[in-house]
C-alpha positions in Angstrom: -1.4 2.3 25.2 -3.1 3.1 21.9 -0.9 4.8 19.4 -3.8 6.9 18.2 -2.7 10.1 16.6 -6.0 11.2 15.0 -7.2 13.3 17.9 -10.2 14.8 16.2 -11.5 11.4 14.9 -11.3 9.1 17.9 -14.6 7.3 17.3 -14.5 3.9 15.7 -17.1 4.7 13.0 -15.3 7.9 11.9 -12.0 6.2 11.9 -13.2 3.3 9.7 -15.0 5.7 7.3 -11.8 7.7 6.8 -9.6 4.6 6.4 -12.1 3.1 3.9 -12.2 6.3 1.8 -8.4 6.1 1.4 -8.6 2.4 0.7 -11.2 3.0 -2.1 -8.9 5.7 -3.5 -6.1 3.1 -3.9 -8.5 0.5 -5.2 -9.7 2.9 -8.0 -6.1 3.7 -9.0 -5.6 0.0 -9.8 -9.1 -0.4 -11.1 -8.7 2.2 -13.8 -5.2 1.3 -14.9 -4.5 -2.4 -14.1 -8.1 -3.4 -14.6 -7.8 -2.6 -18.3 -5.6 -5.7 -18.9 -8.3 -7.8 -20.5 -8.6 -5.2 -23.2 -4.9 -5.4 -24.1 -5.4 -7.8 -27.0 -8.2 -5.6 -28.5 -6.2 -2.4 -27.9 -3.1 -3.9 -29.7 -5.4 -4.5 -32.7 -7.2 -1.2 -32.6 -4.0 0.9 -32.3 -1.8 -1.6 -34.3 0.7 -2.2 -31.5 2.8 -5.2 -30.6 2.5 -7.2 -27.4 5.5 -5.3 -25.9 4.2 -1.9 -26.9 0.7 -2.6 -25.5 2.1 -3.8 -22.2 3.5 -0.2 -21.7 0.0 0.7 -20.7 0.7 -1.1 -17.4 4.5 -1.1 -17.2 5.1 2.6 -17.2 2.3 3.3 -14.6 3.9 0.7 -12.4 7.2 2.6 -12.5 5.4 5.9 -11.8 3.5 4.4 -8.9 6.8 3.6 -7.3 8.9 6.6 -8.1 6.5 9.3 -7.0 6.2 7.8 -3.6 9.5 9.7 -3.1 7.6 12.9 -4.0 4.3 12.5 -2.1 5.5 11.2 1.3 7.9 14.2 2.0 5.2 16.6 0.7 2.6 15.0 3.0 5.0 15.0 6.0 5.5 18.7 5.5 2.2 20.0 4.3 -0.2 17.3 5.7 -1.8 14.2 4.3 -5.2 15.6 3.8 -4.3 18.2 1.2 -2.4 15.5 -0.7 -5.3 13.1 -0.7 -7.8 15.9 -1.8 -5.6 17.1 -4.7 -4.6 13.6 -5.9 -8.1 12.1 -5.8 -9.4 15.0 -7.9 -6.5 14.7 -10.4 -7.2 10.9 -10.7 -10.8 11.6 -11.8 -9.6 14.1 -14.4 -7.1 11.6 -15.8 -9.8 8.9 -16.2 -11.9 11.4 -18.2 -8.8 12.0 -20.4 -8.4 8.3 -20.9 -12.0 7.7 -21.8 -11.8 10.3 -24.6 -8.3 9.4 -25.8 -8.0 9.0 -29.6 -4.5 7.7 -29.8 -2.4 5.1 -28.0 0.0 7.7 -26.9 -2.8 9.8 -25.3 -4.2 6.8 -23.5 -0.7 5.9 -22.3 -0.1 9.4 -20.9 -3.5 9.4 -19.2 -2.5 6.2 -17.4 0.9 7.6 -16.4 -0.5 10.8 -14.9 -3.2 8.8 -13.2 -0.5 6.7 -11.7 1.2 9.9 -10.5 -2.0 10.8 -8.7 -2.6 7.3 -7.3 0.9 6.9 -6.1 0.0 9.2 -3.2 -1.8 6.3 -1.6 0.9 3.7 -1.9 2.9 4.5 1.2 0.6 7.1 2.8 -2.4 4.8 2.8 -0.3 2.1 4.6 1.1 4.7 7.1 -2.3 5.9 8.3 -3.0 2.3 9.5 -0.6 3.3 12.3 -2.3 6.7 12.7 -5.7 5.2 13.3 -5.4 1.7 14.8 -4.2 -0.2 17.9 -1.0 -2.3 17.7 -3.0 -5.6 17.7 -5.3 -4.3 14.9 -2.6 -3.3 12.5 -2.0 -6.7 10.8 -5.7 -7.0 10.0 -6.1 -3.5 8.8 -2.9 -3.7 6.7 -4.4 -6.8 5.2 -7.6 -4.9 4.4 -5.6 -2.2 2.7 -3.6 -4.7 0.6 -6.9 -6.3 -0.4 -8.1 -2.9 -1.8 -4.8 -2.5 -3.7 -4.8 -5.9 -5.3 -8.6 -5.9 -5.7 -8.4 -3.0 -8.1 -6.5 -5.3 -10.5 -8.5 -8.4 -10.1 -12.1 -7.0 -9.7 -11.3 -4.3 -12.2 -10.2 -6.9 -14.8 -13.2 -9.1 -14.1 -15.6 -6.2 -14.6 -13.6 -4.8 -17.6 -14.0 -8.2 -19.4 -17.8 -7.9 -19.3 -17.8 -4.2 -20.2 -15.6 -4.7 -23.2 -17.8 -7.5 -24.5 -21.0 -5.6 -24.0 -19.9 -2.0 -24.7 -16.3 -1.0 -25.2 -13.0 -0.4 -23.3 -13.9 3.3 -23.1 -16.8 2.5 -20.8 -14.4 0.9 -18.4 -12.8 4.3 -18.1 -16.1 6.1 -17.8 -17.2 3.9 -14.9 -13.9 4.6 -13.3 -14.7 8.4 -13.7 -18.0 8.0 -11.9 -16.5 6.0 -9.0 -13.5 8.4 -8.6 -15.8 11.4 -8.6 -17.8 9.9 -5.7 -14.6 9.0 -3.9 -13.3 12.5 -4.3 -16.3 13.8 -2.4 -15.8 11.3 0.4 -12.2 12.3 0.7 -13.1 15.9 0.9 -15.8 15.6 3.5 -14.8 12.5 5.5 -11.0 12.2 5.6 -9.5 14.7 8.1 -5.8 15.4 8.7 -4.1 12.4 10.4 -0.6 13.9 10.7 0.3 14.6 14.3 3.0 16.9 15.6 4.6 15.0 18.5 6.1 18.2 20.0 3.8 18.9 23.0 4.0 22.6 22.4 2.1 22.2 19.2 -0.7 20.1 20.7 -1.5 21.6 24.1 -3.0 25.1 24.5 -1.4 27.3 27.0 2.2 26.6 26.2 2.6 23.4 28.3 6.2 22.4 28.1 7.6 19.3 29.7 10.5 16.9 29.1 8.2 13.9 29.6 4.8 13.7 27.8 2.6 10.8 26.8 -0.5 11.3 24.6 -4.1 10.2 24.7 -6.8 11.1 22.2 -8.5 13.4 24.7 -5.8 14.3 27.3 -2.2 15.1 27.6 -0.5 13.7 30.8 2.4 15.9 31.7 4.9 15.2 34.4 6.9 18.0 35.9 8.3 19.1 39.3 6.4 22.4 39.6 3.8 24.6 38.0 6.5 26.9 36.8 8.0 24.1 34.6 4.5 23.8 33.1 4.7 27.3 31.6 1.8 28.5 33.7 -0.7 26.0 32.5 -1.4 24.7 36.0 -3.4 27.8 36.9 -6.5 27.0 34.9 -7.8 26.8 31.4 -8.9 23.2 31.5 -5.9 21.9 33.5 -6.6 19.5 36.3 -3.7 19.2 38.7 -3.1 16.3 41.1 0.3 16.4 42.8 2.9 16.8 40.1 0.7 15.4 37.3 -1.3 17.8 35.2 -4.0 16.7 32.7 -4.7 19.2 30.0 -7.8 18.6 27.8 -7.2 19.1 24.1 -10.2 20.7 22.4 -11.5 18.7 19.5 -12.1 20.3 16.1 -15.6 20.6 14.8 -16.5 18.8 11.5 -16.4 22.2 9.7 -12.9 22.8 11.0 -11.8 19.4 9.8 -12.9 20.3 6.2 -10.0 22.8 6.1 -7.5 21.2 3.7 -4.6 23.2 5.3 -3.2 22.1 8.6 0.0 24.1 8.6 3.6 23.0 7.8 6.1 21.2 9.9 8.1 24.0 11.6 11.0 21.9 12.9 12.4 21.1 9.5 12.4 22.2 5.8 11.0 20.5 2.7 14.4 19.7 1.3 15.3 17.8 4.4 12.0 15.9 4.2 13.0 14.6 0.7 16.5 13.4 1.7 15.7 12.2 5.2 14.4 8.7 4.4 17.2 7.7 2.0 19.7 6.4 4.7 17.0 4.0 5.9 18.0 1.7 3.0 20.6 0.2 5.3 17.8 -1.1 7.6 17.5 -4.9 6.9 13.7 -4.9 7.6 13.2 -2.3 4.8 15.4 -4.2 2.3 13.6 -7.5 3.0 10.1 -5.9 2.8 10.7 -4.2 -0.6 12.4 -7.2 -2.1 9.6 -9.5 -1.0 6.9 -7.1 -2.2 8.7 -6.6 -5.5 9.0 -10.3 -6.5 5.3 -10.8 -5.4 4.3 -8.0 -7.6 6.4 -9.2 -10.6 4.8 -12.6 -10.6 1.2 -11.3 -10.4 1.7 -8.5 -13.0 3.5 -10.9 -15.4 0.3 -13.1 -15.5 -1.8 -10.0 -15.9 0.2 -8.8 -18.9 0.4 -12.2 -20.6 -3.0 -13.9 -19.9 -5.0 -12.0 -22.6 -2.5 -12.9 -25.3 -2.7 -16.5 -24.1 -6.4 -16.9 -23.6 -7.8 -14.7 -26.4 -5.5 -16.3 -29.0 -5.5 -19.9 -30.4 -6.0 -22.6 -29.1 -8.2 -21.1 -26.3 -9.9 -18.3 -28.4 -11.7 -16.8 -25.4 -13.7 -13.6 -25.6 -12.6 -10.7 -23.3 -15.6 -11.5 -21.1 -14.5 -15.1 -20.5 -10.9 -14.0 -20.2 -11.8 -11.7 -17.4 -13.0 -14.6 -15.3 -9.4 -15.5 -14.6 -9.6 -12.6 -12.1 -11.9 -14.7 -9.9 -9.1 -17.0 -8.7 -6.8 -14.0 -8.5 -9.3 -12.2 -6.2 -9.8 -15.4 -4.1 -6.0 -15.7 -3.8 -5.8 -12.0 -2.7 -8.5 -12.4 0.0 -7.0 -15.5 1.4 -3.5 -14.0 1.3 -4.6 -10.8 3.1 -6.5 -12.9 5.7 -3.4 -15.1 6.3 -1.0 -12.2 6.4 -3.3 -10.0 8.4 -5.8 -11.5 10.9 -4.1 -14.9 11.1 -0.7 -13.2 11.8 -2.3 -11.0 14.5 -3.7 -14.2 16.2 -0.4 -15.9 15.9 1.5 -12.9 17.3 -1.0 -12.7 20.2 -0.4 -16.3 21.0 3.4 -15.9 20.8 3.3 -12.8 23.0 1.3 -14.6 25.7 3.9 -17.4 25.7 6.7 -14.7 25.8 5.3 -13.3 29.1 3.6 -10.4 27.4 6.6 -9.2 25.4 5.8 -8.6 21.8 8.6 -9.3 19.3 8.0 -7.9 15.7 9.7 -11.0 14.2 6.8 -13.1 15.3 5.0 -11.8 12.2 7.5 -13.5 9.9 6.9 -17.1 10.8 3.8 -17.3 8.6 5.8 -16.2 5.5 6.2 -19.9 5.0 2.6 -19.9 3.5 3.3 -17.6 0.5 6.7 -19.3 0.0 5.1 -22.7 -0.5 1.8 -21.7 -2.2 3.1 -19.0 -4.6 6.3 -20.9 -5.5 4.2 -23.9 -6.6 1.6 -21.7 -8.3 4.2 -19.9 -10.4 5.5 -23.2 -11.8 2.0 -24.5 -12.4 1.0 -21.5 -14.5 4.1 -21.6 -16.6 3.8 -25.3 -17.2 0.1 -25.0 -18.0 0.6 -22.4 -20.6 3.5 -24.0 -22.4 1.9 -27.5 -22.5 -1.6 -26.0 -23.3 -3.2 -27.8 -20.3 -6.8 -27.3 -19.3 -7.7 -23.8 -18.4 -8.2 -24.8 -14.7 -4.5 -25.3 -14.3 -4.0 -21.6 -15.4 -6.7 -20.5 -13.0 -5.4 -22.4 -10.1 -1.8 -21.2 -10.8 -2.9 -17.6 -11.0 -4.8 -17.9 -7.7 -1.8 -19.3 -6.0 0.4 -16.6 -7.4 -2.0 -13.9 -6.2 -1.8 -15.2 -2.7 1.6 -13.6 -2.2 0.6 -10.2 -3.6 -1.3 -9.5 -0.4 0.2 -11.9 2.2 3.9 -10.8 1.7 3.4 -7.0 1.9 0.8 -7.3 4.7 3.3 -9.2 6.8 6.4 -7.3 6.0 5.1 -3.8 6.0 3.5 -4.3 9.4 6.9 -5.7 10.5 8.6 -2.5 9.2 6.1 -0.3 11.0 6.7 -2.2 14.2 10.5 -1.8 13.9 10.6 1.9 12.9 7.3 3.3 14.1 8.2 7.0 14.6 9.3 7.2 10.9 7.1 4.5 9.5 5.8 6.7 6.6 9.4 7.3 5.4 10.2 3.6 5.7 7.0 2.5 3.9 7.8 5.1 1.2 11.1 3.3 0.5 9.4 -0.1 0.4 6.6 1.0 -1.9 8.8 3.1 -4.2 11.6 0.7 -4.5 9.5 -2.4 -5.1 7.8 -0.8 -8.1 11.2 0.3 -9.6 12.5 -3.3 -9.2 9.3 -4.7 -10.6 9.5 -2.4 -13.6 13.0 -3.7 -14.4 11.8 -7.3 -14.3 8.5 -6.8 -16.1 9.9 -4.6 -18.9 11.7 -7.7 -20.3 9.0 -10.2 -19.4 7.6 -10.6 -23.0 11.1 -11.1 -24.6 12.0 -13.4 -21.7 9.0 -15.6 -22.4 9.5 -15.5 -26.2 13.1 -16.6 -25.9 13.0 -19.1 -23.1 9.4 -20.3 -23.0 6.9 -20.2 -20.2 8.2 -23.1 -18.2 11.8 -21.8 -17.9 10.7 -18.2 -17.4 8.2 -18.8 -14.6 10.4 -21.5 -13.1 13.2 -19.0 -12.7 10.9 -16.4 -11.3 9.6 -19.0 -8.8 13.2 -19.8 -7.8 14.0 -16.1 -7.2 10.8 -15.6 -5.2 11.5 -18.6 -2.9 15.1 -17.6 -2.4 14.3 -14.1 -1.3 11.4 -15.0 1.0 13.2 -18.0 2.6 16.6 -16.4 3.1 15.2 -13.1 4.4 12.7 -14.9 6.7 15.4 -17.1 8.2 17.9 -14.2 8.8 15.3 -11.9 10.3 13.7 -14.5 12.6 17.2 -15.5 13.9 18.9 -12.1 14.1 16.1 -9.5 13.8 16.0 -8.7 17.5 19.7 -8.1 17.7 19.6 -6.0 14.5 16.7 -3.9 15.9 18.6 -3.1 19.1 21.7 -2.3 17.2 20.0 -0.1 14.6 18.2 1.9 17.4 21.7 3.3 18.1 22.4 4.3 14.5 22.4 8.0 13.9 21.3 7.9 10.3 17.9 9.5 10.3 18.5 13.1 9.0 
């Protein structure tokens, strides 16, 4: 059965357009903020800032991108996802205008921080609508696509920014982001409907149909009851078609004009305060802990290279221009694409094969076997990059190292977030909020000290230790979840911790 909760947009084209609009939103968040990294060396000179101070342009937005997941997800669960996306995409555009005209480093920093506040709305909510819109066997592929858009903002943005800085200025990078976010704001307004779905049948079926057993379909509600009286009078007409004790009630679809309404009502069965505190007990779920730790260390490795590479490649002995420096984003982008393919489509194919061998029974832990790929590739790439910088090896070693590091940034979260969604589907947006919010907080803690860490220990020891931490987290978590994940899931299903 398709777990399709977008009743008013059940055609494939409309679904893909809505999902792509949200993906572009998250791409532009990272494009305008993280894509500015090739300009860090120039900005440090223009505003007379140290390496550590300049890195704040990326570090504090990373923290904000994580923390405010804990704000946006409860708000979206209560008021709806559409009003959140409409408001946040408009705010992102205004913040980029602010950044383009900023006359001081502090002003530029705050424009990035507020932009991160707006963009944080897509971190968990963007991932959660994969489950709103797509079949079970499509989720890995679509989650991989979503992760490509997130990581692509940093890699493609940095590549484009290098050329823009050389030919024009860093401000034009912001102005281009303004143009693109303005267009995306319009697509969100006109093409992204509400995907939140009230699973209480009384809120979805006209005529007051009430039944203890209900399953849903994009166009019909199948309700089982023992008599018409138990159906609240819906069996007597009004689009109901009765056959024995089964009644099919057609749900009227909204028109496009009705879908433009940014207001879809509030959740009547709870209050906003409860929405904020409800997800917190889910930190005891092992799948959530493994996902956010794996995502965090993958993010740390990639962002560490983003912060440091301009100070390495634009300074002696390389002495590259920002345009040439931006080319390091090419292997980063290639690593992201291969990682999302491996963690998405390849995992879906592998899971389909494992499910057939398991007599048609799908086990979420099947997704975790291919975590061996980022474990080996990224662990080696991290060591290669650190050794290449410290020993001043040929630039190809740095490029290959960065591409291998970037592999994990899409592969690890694509696999683990799809795994979390499979394990806790009814509350997946809350679980993904914890994953996305927590990984940024952990990453901020590591990255805030990355420059002093490198200066004190050197690149080889610094990146070698990071590689060790990454391999340990991925390997230990993978082994435990594959061996005991099934038992843990059955046990946690009986836990009464969801508020």
